[in-house]
C-alpha positions as a Markdown table, in Angstrom:
| # | Residue | x | y | z |
|---|---|---|---|---|
| 1 | Met | 94.7 | 134.7 | 93.3 |
| 2 | Ile | 95.3 | 131.7 | 95.7 |
| 3 | Val | 96.3 | 128.2 | 94.4 |
| 4 | Ile | 97.4 | 124.9 | 96.0 |
| 5 | Glu | 99.5 | 122.8 | 93.5 |
| 6 | Gln | 101.1 | 119.9 | 93.6 |
| 7 | Val | 104.9 | 120.1 | 93.3 |
| 8 | Ser | 106.4 | 119.0 | 90.2 |
| 9 | Glu | 109.6 | 118.7 | 88.1 |
| 10 | Glu | 108.5 | 122.0 | 86.8 |
| 11 | Asn | 107.9 | 124.0 | 89.9 |
| 12 | Leu | 110.1 | 122.2 | 92.6 |
| 13 | Lys | 112.8 | 125.0 | 92.1 |
| 14 | Glu | 110.2 | 127.9 | 93.4 |
| 15 | Val | 109.9 | 125.6 | 96.6 |
| 16 | Leu | 113.6 | 125.2 | 97.3 |
| 17 | Pro | 113.9 | 128.7 | 99.2 |
| 18 | Leu | 111.2 | 127.7 | 101.4 |
| 19 | Ile | 112.5 | 124.3 | 102.0 |
| 20 | Arg | 115.9 | 126.1 | 103.0 |
| 21 | Ala | 114.2 | 128.7 | 105.2 |
| 22 | Tyr | 112.2 | 125.6 | 106.8 |
| 23 | Gln | 115.7 | 124.0 | 107.6 |
| 24 | Glu | 117.2 | 127.1 | 108.6 |
| 25 | Phe | 114.2 | 127.5 | 111.1 |
| 26 | Tyr | 115.0 | 123.7 | 112.5 |
| 27 | Lys | 118.8 | 124.2 | 112.8 |
| 28 | Val | 119.6 | 121.7 | 110.1 |
| 29 | Ser | 123.4 | 122.1 | 109.8 |
| 30 | Asp | 124.3 | 121.2 | 106.3 |
| 31 | Ile | 121.8 | 122.7 | 104.0 |
| 32 | Cys | 122.2 | 122.1 | 100.3 |
| 33 | Asp | 119.7 | 123.1 | 97.5 |
| 34 | Glu | 121.0 | 120.3 | 95.1 |
| 35 | Lys | 120.5 | 117.5 | 97.7 |
| 36 | Asn | 117.1 | 118.9 | 98.6 |
| 37 | Phe | 116.3 | 119.3 | 94.9 |
| 38 | Glu | 117.1 | 115.5 | 94.4 |
| 39 | Phe | 115.4 | 114.4 | 97.7 |
| 40 | Phe | 111.9 | 116.0 | 96.9 |
| 41 | Leu | 112.1 | 115.1 | 93.3 |
| 42 | Gln | 111.2 | 111.5 | 94.3 |
| 43 | Phe | 107.6 | 112.8 | 95.3 |
| 44 | Cys | 107.3 | 114.3 | 92.0 |
| 45 | Arg | 108.4 | 111.1 | 90.2 |
| 46 | Asn | 106.8 | 108.6 | 92.7 |
| 47 | Pro | 103.8 | 110.1 | 94.4 |
| 48 | Ser | 102.5 | 106.7 | 95.7 |
| 49 | Thr | 105.2 | 107.5 | 98.6 |
| 50 | Gly | 103.8 | 110.8 | 99.2 |
| 51 | Ser | 103.6 | 114.2 | 97.8 |
| 52 | Gln | 104.5 | 117.6 | 98.1 |
| 53 | Phe | 102.3 | 120.9 | 97.7 |
| 54 | Leu | 102.9 | 124.4 | 97.2 |
| 55 | Tyr | 100.6 | 127.5 | 98.3 |
| 56 | Arg | 100.8 | 130.1 | 95.7 |
| 57 | Lys | 99.3 | 133.6 | 96.4 |
| 58 | Asp | 99.2 | 136.2 | 93.5 |
| 59 | Gly | 101.8 | 134.1 | 91.8 |
| 60 | Trp | 104.3 | 133.9 | 94.6 |
| 61 | Val | 105.0 | 130.5 | 96.7 |
| 62 | Val | 104.3 | 131.6 | 100.4 |
| 63 | Gly | 104.1 | 128.1 | 102.1 |
| 64 | Phe | 104.5 | 124.3 | 101.6 |
| 65 | Ser | 103.6 | 121.1 | 102.8 |
| 66 | Thr | 105.1 | 117.5 | 102.5 |
| 67 | Val | 103.1 | 114.3 | 103.2 |
| 68 | Tyr | 104.5 | 110.7 | 103.2 |
| 69 | Phe | 102.8 | 107.5 | 103.6 |
| 70 | Thr | 103.6 | 104.5 | 105.9 |
| 71 | Phe | 101.8 | 102.1 | 108.2 |
| 72 | Ala | 100.6 | 101.7 | 111.5 |
| 73 | Ser | 100.2 | 98.3 | 113.0 |
| 74 | Ser | 98.7 | 99.5 | 116.0 |
| 75 | Ile | 95.5 | 100.4 | 113.9 |
| 76 | Ile | 96.3 | 98.2 | 111.0 |
| 77 | Ser | 96.3 | 100.9 | 108.4 |
| 78 | Lys | 98.1 | 103.1 | 106.0 |
| 79 | Val | 98.9 | 106.4 | 107.6 |
| 80 | Ser | 99.9 | 109.9 | 106.2 |
| 81 | Ile | 102.9 | 111.9 | 107.8 |
| 82 | Leu | 102.9 | 115.5 | 107.5 |
| 83 | Asn | 106.6 | 116.0 | 107.6 |
| 84 | Asp | 106.8 | 119.5 | 106.6 |
| 85 | Leu | 104.7 | 122.7 | 107.1 |
| 86 | Tyr | 106.1 | 126.0 | 106.2 |
| 87 | Thr | 104.7 | 129.5 | 105.7 |
| 88 | Val | 107.0 | 132.6 | 104.8 |
| 89 | Pro | 106.9 | 134.8 | 107.9 |
| 90 | Glu | 104.9 | 137.7 | 106.2 |
| 91 | Ser | 102.1 | 135.3 | 105.3 |
| 92 | Arg | 101.7 | 133.8 | 108.7 |
| 93 | Gly | 98.2 | 134.2 | 110.6 |
| 94 | Asn | 96.4 | 134.1 | 107.2 |
| 95 | Gly | 95.2 | 130.7 | 106.7 |
| 96 | Val | 98.0 | 129.4 | 104.6 |
| 97 | Gly | 99.1 | 126.6 | 107.1 |
| 98 | Arg | 95.5 | 125.7 | 107.8 |
| 99 | Lys | 94.5 | 125.5 | 104.1 |
| 100 | Leu | 97.7 | 123.6 | 103.4 |
| 101 | Ile | 97.0 | 120.9 | 106.3 |
| 102 | Glu | 93.6 | 120.4 | 105.2 |
| 103 | His | 94.6 | 119.8 | 101.5 |
| 104 | Cys | 97.0 | 117.4 | 102.7 |
| 105 | Arg | 94.2 | 115.8 | 105.0 |
| 106 | Gly | 92.2 | 115.3 | 101.7 |
| 107 | Phe | 95.0 | 113.9 | 100.0 |
| 108 | Ala | 95.6 | 111.6 | 102.6 |
| 109 | Glu | 92.1 | 110.3 | 102.5 |
| 110 | Arg | 91.9 | 110.1 | 98.8 |
| 111 | His | 94.9 | 107.6 | 99.1 |
| 112 | Gly | 93.4 | 105.4 | 101.7 |
| 113 | Ala | 95.3 | 106.6 | 105.0 |
| 114 | Ala | 93.5 | 106.2 | 108.1 |
| 115 | Arg | 94.8 | 109.6 | 109.6 |
| 116 | Leu | 97.1 | 112.6 | 109.0 |
| 117 | Gln | 99.7 | 112.9 | 112.0 |
| 118 | Trp | 102.6 | 115.1 | 112.8 |
| 119 | Val | 105.0 | 116.7 | 115.0 |
| 120 | Thr | 106.4 | 119.7 | 116.1 |
| 121 | Ala | 109.1 | 121.4 | 117.9 |
| 122 | Pro | 107.8 | 122.2 | 121.6 |
| 123 | Glu | 109.4 | 125.7 | 121.1 |
| 124 | Asn | 107.3 | 126.3 | 118.0 |
| 125 | Glu | 104.4 | 128.0 | 119.7 |
| 126 | Ala | 103.0 | 129.6 | 116.9 |
| 127 | Ala | 102.7 | 126.3 | 115.0 |
| 128 | Gln | 100.9 | 125.0 | 118.0 |
| 129 | Lys | 98.6 | 127.4 | 118.4 |
| 130 | Leu | 97.4 | 126.9 | 114.9 |
| 131 | Tyr | 97.0 | 123.0 | 115.5 |
| 132 | Asp | 95.1 | 123.4 | 118.8 |
| 133 | Ser | 92.5 | 125.6 | 116.9 |
| 134 | Met | 91.9 | 122.9 | 114.6 |
| 135 | Lys | 89.8 | 119.7 | 115.2 |
| 136 | Thr | 92.7 | 117.6 | 115.9 |
| 137 | Ser | 94.0 | 115.7 | 119.0 |
| 138 | Lys | 97.6 | 116.2 | 120.7 |
| 139 | Ser | 99.2 | 112.9 | 121.2 |
| 140 | Ser | 100.8 | 112.0 | 124.6 |
| 141 | Trp | 103.3 | 109.8 | 122.9 |
| 142 | Tyr | 107.0 | 111.0 | 123.0 |
| 143 | Phe | 109.1 | 111.3 | 119.8 |
| 144 | Tyr | 112.5 | 109.4 | 119.6 |
| 145 | Thr | 115.0 | 109.4 | 117.4 |
| 146 | Tyr | 118.3 | 107.1 | 116.8 |
| 147 | Arg | 120.8 | 108.5 | 114.4 |
| 148 | Ser | 122.9 | 106.2 | 112.4 |
């Protein structure tokens, strides 16, 4: 049986191993399950800032996604950021990522966001293959970061 659930205080610990794997993929240097738990707990307690979803297949969590809300003055609207999307390797290519994205899209629409947007690493070709197969548009904008 396949189910997409909103992550809550009750099931957040089930998602932590996938969050760790996602962070390892992106070479995060200081991964801490306790910090992850505290950080993602905010979406369980205050869903107006965003939400996290898990994809459960036959009782096992095989994927997750995280959506944050922000605003874009260029379109004078609330927008949603698909900040995290991860599927365990053995479940890739089976529609998990696509279903999570579509679920996040519906969540964003229900919460008044004008669009769902995300970025991915240039070398993440597997994810790009999925994104390019969907009715999405690829941006020509560059993504910059400024660390404090």
